[in-house]
N, C-alpha and C positions, 0 to 999 in steps of 0.2 A: 348226529351232533347233539350231545347232551351236556349242558353246562355243569361243571363240578364246583361246588362252593368250597372255598379254601379258608375263608375268614368271614366275619360278619358282613363285610362289604364287598369282598373280592371273589371273583369267579373266573373259570377259564374253560375253554374247550380244547380237546387234545386231538391233533391230527395223527395220521397213520405213520408208522415207521417204514416209509416206502418212498420211491421216486414218484413224482407227479405223473399222473396218467389220466386219460379220459374216464377210466373206471372209478377213480377216487376224486375226480373233479379238482385235482391239485390240493386236496385236503391233507397236507403233509406237515403242516406247521401248527403251532398253538396260537391262540389269541386269548387275551384276558380282558376283563372289564371290572370296573369298580362302580357300584351303584351308590349314589349320594342323594340327599334330599332335593337337589336342584338339577340333577342330570347324571348321565352315565359317561364315564371316561373309558374309552376302549383302548386297549394296547394291541396294536397290529390289526390287520384287516383281512387276513386269510388270502388264499391263492386264486380266487376267481370271484366274479360278481355273484354267481349263483350261491356260492358258499356264504358270501356276505349277506345276501338276502335271508338265507337260513339262520345265520347268527342273529341278525336284527330281529327276526321273528321270535327266536328263543329269548332274547333280552326283553322283548315286549311281553312275554309271558310272566316275567319276574317283576317288572316295574313299568308304570306308565310314563316315567321320566324319559325324555329324549336323550339320544347320544349327542352330547355337546362337543366332545373332543375325541379325536383319534391321535394317539401318540405312537409314533413308529420307533421300534427298537432299531431298525435298519431298513434299507431299501431293497432287499432281495425279493424276487418275484413272488415267492410263495407266501410272503407276508403283506404284499401291497396290491395285488391285482383286484382285491375287493374294495379298494378305497373309494371308487366312484360312487358306490352305493351309499356309503355313509356321508360322503360329501353332498350328494343329492338330498339326503335326509336332513341337512343343515349342520353337520358336524364341522368343527374347525380342526384342520390337520396340522400337527406339530412334528417336526423332525430336526435332527442335527444338521448343521450346515455342511458337515463333511460329505453329505450325499449330493451336494449341488452339482459337482462336476459329473458324477455318474448319471444323474437324472437327465442331463443335457447331452449325454454321450451317444455315439453310435452303438456302443455296447448295449445300453438299455433299450434302444430302439430295435436293434436286431434280435435281442432276447425276446422282446414282445412279439416281433414278427414270427420267430420260430415257434413260440408258444401258441400262436394262433393256428399253426398247423398241427403241432404235437398234442395240444390239449383241446382241440375242437371237440364238441361245440361249446365248451365251457369258457374258453378264451377265443374271442372272434374279433371281427373288425370293429365292433362297438366297445371293446375293452381298451381302456386308455391308461396311460401313465398320468398320475395326479400329483401335481406339485404341492408342497405344504403351504398353508396360509402363514405359518410362522417358522422361520429358521432359528434354531438355537445356536448360540456361540459358546455357551457355558451352562452351568447348573441353573435350574429354574424351579421354583415352587409353583405348582399349579394347584389352585384352591378352587374347588367346586362344591357348593353346598356345605361349606365348613370343613370339608375333608381335604387334607393336604397330601398331594403326591409330589415327591421330589424327583425331578428329571435330572439324571446324573450322567454326563458324558463319560464313556469308558473306552473310546477308540483313540487312534486307530488300533484295532485288534482283529476281531472277525471281519469287520469292515471299518472304513474310516469314520463312519457315523454312528457307531454303537451307542445306544442309550440304555441305561438302567432306569426302571420305573419303580420307585421305592415308596411303599405305603407305611410310613414309620409307626403310626398309631396302632397298626395291626401286625407289624413286622412281616409284611409280605413283600417280596421282591419279584418283579417280572424282569427276567434276565435276558430275554431274547436269545439270539444264537451264540451268545457267550457261553451258554449252558446247553449241552445236549445230554439226554439220558436214554440209555438203552439202545444206542446206535453209534456208529462212527460219525464224528462231526464232519461237516463240509468245510475244508480249510480254504480252498480257493486261493485268492491272492492275499490271504490274511497275514498280518504281522504277528506271528505266533509268539514271539517274545513278549510283546505287549498284551497279547491275549492271556498268557500265563499271569502277567501282572494284574489284568482285569479280574481274573478268577480269584486272586488274592484279595482284590478290592471287594469283591462280592462276599467273601468269607468274613472280611472285617466289618461288614455291616451288622452282623448278628441276626440275620433274618431267621425267623422260625419256619417260614415257608418260602421256597424258591420255585417259581414257575419257569421252566426252561422254554426255549424256543421250539424244542422238539422233545417229545417224550413226557412221561408222567412227572407230576410235581414231586418235590422232595421236602421232607421235614428234617432231614439230616444232611444239610448242605455239604458239610466238610467231607463226609464219607461219599456222598453220591456225586459230587462234582470232581472228586479226585480222579475218576476214570478219564474225564476229558483232559484234565491237567496232565495226567500221566501219559496219555496218548500224545499230546503235543510235545512234552518233554522227550519222549521216545523218538518221535519224528525228528526233532531238532538234533538229538544226539547222534542217531545213525546217519542221517543225511548230512549233518554238519561234519562228522568225521570223514565221510566220503568226499565232501567238497574240499576239506582241508588237505586230504591226501591226493587230490586230483584224480580220484577214481571215476571212471565212467558211470553215469547214473544207472544204466540198466543192470550192470553187474552188481552195483551196490544195493540196488533194490532186491535182486534175487538173493543176495547173501544175508540180508537183514532178517532178524528173528521177529516175526509178526504174530507168534503163537498166542500171546496174551490177548490180542484184539481180533483175530481172524474169525472168531465165532460170532461177533457182533453183527446185527443187521446193517446192511449196506456196506460192509467191508469190501466186498468184491466190486461194488460200484464206485466207491470213493477213495479207497486207500492208495491205489496207484497214482491217481491224480494228486492226492494230498502229498504223497512222498515226492513227486516230481516238483511241485510248486515249492515245497520246503527246501529241496536241494538247490533250486535257483535262488531262493531267499538266502540260504546259508552261504552260497557263493558271493552274494553281494555283501553280506555281513562280514566276511573274512577279509574283504578288500580294504 
């Protein structure tokens, strides 16, 4: 874990393009941070308490300032299982209210229980879900040490609670899992139509640096985010046509042309599920 500086105040650490495993400690997502004269604002908390401890140690090599806030781009496991470490260190956690139902759901509880087995010993009985100290209902300017970060809701898209964290003075955007680079995105139960709109929102900000939720940063957002956008458009087109024609999903999946994307990391792990969930979504949209 080696922080990369992306602007005078902003840094990030980059996770592996892989599925979470005991071997990588669930280090499969990115986290960012902004160092100010009065404290550090962290963007996401990584996928295990051990990773969070390592990240906190790396931050302390760069500044004596404490981590005062953790802003969550969304509540997926690989971005939040390190939260308890920063909470114990005194940080205030901020997230969008769209995550409230998920956090209280059986889905979140069962996901954590499964992770305790699949990702042991890095996720264990002491790993807990941490609720935010502040729920956001809309945009908010977070000012720490004279530095302004704009917290911009962008969901429901990848998740209901997607937040963009925008550092306007340095034109740096932390995009969370609205942006994937160098791998197939995880679509899950996403609203892919709104996700495409959110990518257009990102491009409209004029960021000079975009830190995605997964993969390397980009200094050419329009070119580098186009792959995620094109993939989502392709999913919607082929699965939407199948749903409209009442074609069985399995046959539609086999007949679809995936050649542009099948070379990307995690295609085999994610594409089939992405296509199935998109087929179900497109069935709902056509009704």
